C-alpha positions as CSV (number, residue, x, y, z in Angstrom):
1,C,0.0,0.0,0.0
2,F,2.8,2.4,0.8
3,E,4.6,1.7,-2.4
4,C,1.3,2.2,-4.3
5,C,0.8,5.6,-2.6
6,I,4.3,6.7,-3.4
7,K,3.9,5.7,-7.0
8,C,0.7,7.7,-7.2
9,L,2.2,10.7,-5.6
10,G,5.1,10.4,-8.0
11,G,2.8,10.8,-11.0
12,V,1.1,14.0,-9.6
13,P,1.9,17.1,-11.6
14,Y,2.7,19.4,-8.6
15,A,3.5,22.4,-10.8
16,S,0.3,22.2,-12.7
17,L,-1.7,21.7,-9.2
18,V,-0.1,24.8,-7.8
19,A,-0.9,26.8,-10.9
20,T,-4.4,25.4,-10.8
21,I,-4.9,26.4,-7.2
22,L,-3.4,30.0,-7.9
23,C,-5.7,30.3,-11.0
24,F,-8.8,29.3,-9.2
25,S,-8.1,31.6,-6.3
26,G,-7.2,34.6,-8.5
27,V,-10.5,34.1,-10.7
28,A,-12.6,33.7,-7.6
29,L,-11.3,36.8,-5.9
30,F,-11.6,38.8,-9.0
31,C,-15.2,37.6,-9.9
32,G,-16.6,37.5,-6.4
33,C,-15.1,40.9,-5.2
34,G,-15.6,42.5,-8.6
35,H,-19.3,41.6,-8.7
36,V,-20.0,43.0,-5.2
37,A,-18.0,46.2,-5.9
38,L,-19.9,47.0,-9.1
39,T,-23.2,46.6,-7.2
40,G,-21.9,48.9,-4.4
41,T,-20.7,51.4,-6.9
42,V,-24.0,51.7,-8.6
43,T,-25.7,52.1,-5.2
44,M,-23.3,54.9,-4.2
45,V,-23.7,56.8,-7.5
46,E,-27.6,56.5,-7.3
47,N,-27.6,57.8,-3.7
48,H,-25.2,60.7,-3.8
49,F,-24.1,61.7,-7.4
50,S,-27.2,61.2,-9.6
51,R,-30.6,61.6,-8.4
52,I,-32.5,61.1,-11.8
53,T,-32.5,57.4,-13.0
54,S,-32.2,58.3,-16.6
55,D,-28.8,60.0,-15.8
56,H,-27.2,56.7,-14.6
57,A,-29.1,54.3,-16.8
58,T,-26.2,53.7,-19.1
59,L,-24.0,53.0,-16.0
60,V,-26.4,50.5,-14.8
61,D,-26.6,48.7,-18.2
62,V,-22.8,48.6,-18.4
63,V,-22.4,47.2,-14.9
64,Q,-25.0,44.4,-15.6
65,I,-23.0,43.6,-18.8
66,L,-19.7,43.4,-16.7
67,Q,-21.4,41.3,-14.2
68,Y,-22.5,38.8,-16.9
69,I,-19.1,38.9,-18.2
70,I,-17.8,38.0,-14.8
71,Y,-20.2,34.9,-14.7
72,G,-18.8,33.8,-18.1
73,I,-15.2,34.2,-16.9
74,A,-15.8,32.3,-13.7
75,C,-17.4,29.3,-15.5
76,F,-14.9,29.2,-18.3
77,F,-11.8,29.3,-16.2
78,F,-13.3,26.7,-13.8
79,L,-13.4,24.4,-16.8
80,Y,-10.1,25.5,-18.3
81,G,-8.3,25.0,-15.0
82,I,-9.5,21.4,-14.7
83,I,-8.6,20.8,-18.2
84,L,-5.1,22.1,-17.9
85,L,-4.7,20.0,-14.7
86,A,-5.8,16.9,-16.6
87,E,-3.3,17.8,-19.5
88,G,-0.5,18.0,-16.7
89,F,-1.4,14.5,-15.6
90,Y,-1.3,13.3,-19.1
91,T,2.1,14.9,-19.9
92,T,3.6,13.8,-16.7
93,S,2.7,10.2,-17.3
94,A,4.0,10.5,-20.9
95,V,7.4,11.8,-19.7
96,K,7.8,9.4,-16.8
97,E,6.9,6.3,-19.1
98,M,8.3,7.4,-22.4
99,H,10.8,4.5,-22.4
100,S,8.1,1.9,-21.7
101,E,5.0,0.9,-23.7
102,F,3.5,4.2,-23.3
103,K,3.7,6.1,-26.6
104,T,2.8,9.7,-27.1
105,T,0.6,10.5,-30.3
106,V,0.6,13.2,-32.8
107,C,-2.8,14.2,-31.6
108,G,-1.6,14.6,-28.0
109,R,1.2,16.8,-29.1
110,C,-1.2,19.0,-31.1
111,I,-3.4,19.4,-28.2
112,S,-0.4,20.4,-26.0
113,A,0.7,23.0,-28.5
114,M,-2.8,24.2,-28.8
115,F,-3.0,24.8,-25.0
116,V,0.3,26.7,-25.3
117,F,-1.2,29.0,-27.8
118,L,-4.4,29.4,-26.0
119,T,-2.9,30.1,-22.7
120,Y,-0.6,32.7,-24.2
121,I,-3.7,34.5,-25.6
122,L,-5.5,34.3,-22.3
123,G,-2.5,35.6,-20.5
124,L,-2.5,38.6,-22.7
125,G,-6.2,39.1,-22.2
126,W,-5.8,38.9,-18.4
127,L,-3.1,41.5,-18.5
128,G,-5.8,43.7,-20.0
129,I,-8.3,42.8,-17.4
130,F,-5.6,43.6,-14.6
131,G,-5.0,47.0,-16.1
132,F,-8.7,47.7,-16.4
133,S,-9.3,46.6,-12.8
134,A,-6.7,49.1,-11.5
135,V,-8.8,52.1,-13.0
136,P,-11.6,51.9,-10.3
137,V,-8.9,51.5,-7.7
138,F,-7.3,54.7,-8.9
139,L,-10.7,56.5,-8.8
140,F,-11.6,55.5,-5.3
141,Y,-8.1,56.0,-4.1
142,N,-8.7,59.8,-5.3
143,M,-11.6,60.2,-3.2
144,W,-10.1,58.4,-0.3
145,T,-7.2,60.8,-0.2
146,T,-9.4,63.8,-0.8
147,C,-11.5,62.7,2.3
148,G,-8.1,62.3,4.2
149,A,-7.1,65.9,3.2
150,M,-10.5,67.3,4.6
151,K,-9.6,65.6,8.0
152,S,-6.2,67.3,8.1
153,P,-6.4,70.4,6.0
154,I,-3.5,72.4,4.9
155,A,-2.7,75.8,6.7
156,N,-3.7,78.2,3.8
157,L,-7.1,76.5,3.2
158,T,-10.0,78.5,4.3
159,S,-12.8,76.1,4.1
160,V,-13.3,72.4,3.5
161,D,-16.2,73.2,1.4
162,N,-13.6,74.0,-1.4
163,I,-12.7,70.4,-1.6
164,C,-14.8,68.5,-4.1
165,V,-15.1,65.3,-6.1
166,D,-16.8,65.5,-9.5
167,V,-17.4,61.9,-10.8
168,R,-18.7,63.4,-14.1
169,Q,-15.2,64.1,-15.3
170,Y,-14.6,60.4,-15.3
171,G,-17.3,59.5,-17.7
172,I,-19.3,57.6,-15.2
173,I,-22.4,59.7,-15.5
174,P,-23.2,62.5,-18.1
175,W,-22.3,66.2,-17.4
176,N,-25.9,67.2,-17.0
177,A,-26.4,64.8,-14.1
178,T,-27.4,66.5,-10.8
179,P,-25.7,67.0,-8.4
180,G,-22.7,65.1,-10.2
181,K,-20.3,66.2,-7.5
182,A,-19.9,66.2,-3.7
183,C,-18.1,68.8,-1.6
184,G,-17.1,69.4,2.0
185,S,-19.2,67.6,4.6
186,T,-21.2,65.8,1.9
187,L,-18.1,64.3,0.4
188,S,-16.9,63.2,3.9
189,D,-20.2,61.6,4.7
190,I,-19.9,59.7,1.4
191,C,-16.5,58.5,2.4
192,N,-17.8,57.1,5.6
193,T,-20.5,55.1,4.1
194,S,-20.3,51.3,3.8
195,E,-20.8,51.3,0.1
196,F,-17.7,53.4,-0.5
197,Y,-15.6,51.7,2.1
198,L,-16.6,48.2,1.0
199,S,-16.4,49.0,-2.7
200,Y,-13.0,50.4,-2.5
201,H,-11.3,47.5,-0.7
202,L,-13.2,44.9,-2.9
203,Y,-11.8,46.7,-5.9
204,I,-8.3,46.4,-4.4
205,V,-8.8,42.6,-3.8
206,A,-10.3,42.1,-7.3
207,C,-7.2,43.8,-8.8
208,A,-4.9,41.5,-6.8
209,G,-7.1,38.5,-7.9
210,A,-6.5,39.6,-11.4
211,G,-2.8,39.9,-10.9
212,A,-2.7,36.3,-9.3
213,T,-4.5,35.0,-12.3
214,V,-1.8,36.6,-14.6
215,I,0.9,34.9,-12.6
216,A,-1.0,31.5,-12.8
217,L,-1.3,31.8,-16.5
218,I,2.5,32.5,-16.8
219,H,3.1,29.6,-14.7
220,Y,0.8,27.5,-16.8
221,L,2.6,28.7,-20.0
222,M,6.0,27.6,-18.7
223,I,4.7,24.2,-17.7
224,L,2.9,23.6,-21.0
225,A,5.9,24.7,-23.0
226,A,8.1,22.4,-21.0
227,N,5.8,19.4,-21.3
228,W,5.4,20.0,-25.1
229,A,9.3,20.0,-25.4
230,Y,9.4,16.8,-23.4
231,L,6.8,15.2,-25.6
232,K,8.6,16.2,-28.7
233,G,11.9,14.8,-27.3
234,A,10.2,11.6,-26.4
235,C,8.7,11.3,-29.8
236,Q,12.0,11.9,-31.5
237,Q,13.7,9.3,-29.2
238,T,11.0,6.9,-30.1
239,H,11.4,7.3,-33.7
240,A,15.2,7.0,-33.5
241,Y,14.7,3.7,-31.5
242,Q,12.3,2.4,-34.1
243,D,14.7,3.2,-37.0
244,I,17.6,1.5,-35.2
245,K,15.4,-1.6,-34.4
246,T,14.3,-1.7,-38.1
247,R,17.8,-1.6,-39.3
248,D,18.7,-4.3,-36.9
249,D,16.0,-6.5,-38.0
250,Q,16.9,-6.0,-41.6
251,E,20.6,-6.8,-40.9
252,L,19.5,-10.0,-39.1
253,Q,17.3,-11.0,-41.9
254,D,20.1,-10.4,-44.5
255,V,22.4,-12.5,-42.3
256,Q,19.9,-15.3,-42.0
257,S,19.3,-15.2,-45.9
258,R,22.9,-15.4,-46.5
259,S,23.4,-18.3,-44.1
260,K,20.6,-20.4,-45.9
261,E,22.1,-19.6,-49.3
262,G,25.6,-20.6,-47.9
263,L,24.0,-24.1,-46.6
264,N,22.1,-24.7,-49.9
265,S,25.2,-24.2,-51.9
266,Y,27.4,-26.4,-49.7
267,S,24.7,-29.2,-49.9
């Protein structure tokens, strides 16, 4: 039983397993925190920056589309992570048993090459998602620092009412939206709301999750490229072995045929 367990543990692709756990964690953080943060952002805009529903209707539609995209990303990467983990098991078995009866096929090598290309494309896409997720963090950080400036105003500042945050300049709501901005004590009250505090920190966690997913995909890419190279090398060794065996068999047949001809001529 102990030997069986050791043999099973030896066939586990630990690198792929670590990358899968990191990928699942990053995607879960990005999708879960991003979904809740988007909902909190809409609530904050509706309560403090846009009193008329038609002014933020476009924002609500965009947020709903982004949330549906989040659902799709979560489902896709759940399946894709499992597929890559299974591919890691396949290539690990192929590499460990390439000198035995196990033979790599052309289809298996093509699938490995396809995963390398697809993971590369997904890595580039997640780099874009990581950069996009940093935008709301920057916007909320500006509000956070502005509220901090009101708590400790500089010496030549006459009134905290001169400190304002206008979300219309970010394109979140149109310029004719009312009130569109918050100043002084109103802005301070917004910064103390649970919607702002929770959304700000959830956006940070979502951005970190996107970064973790990028690292996981880079890890996957290195693993897939190495496994594909091993499979290619195993295939070349197999072909070389078959060529040598074919030549040996041919030479043996030639020797046997010459021996028979010699015996026939002697008799």
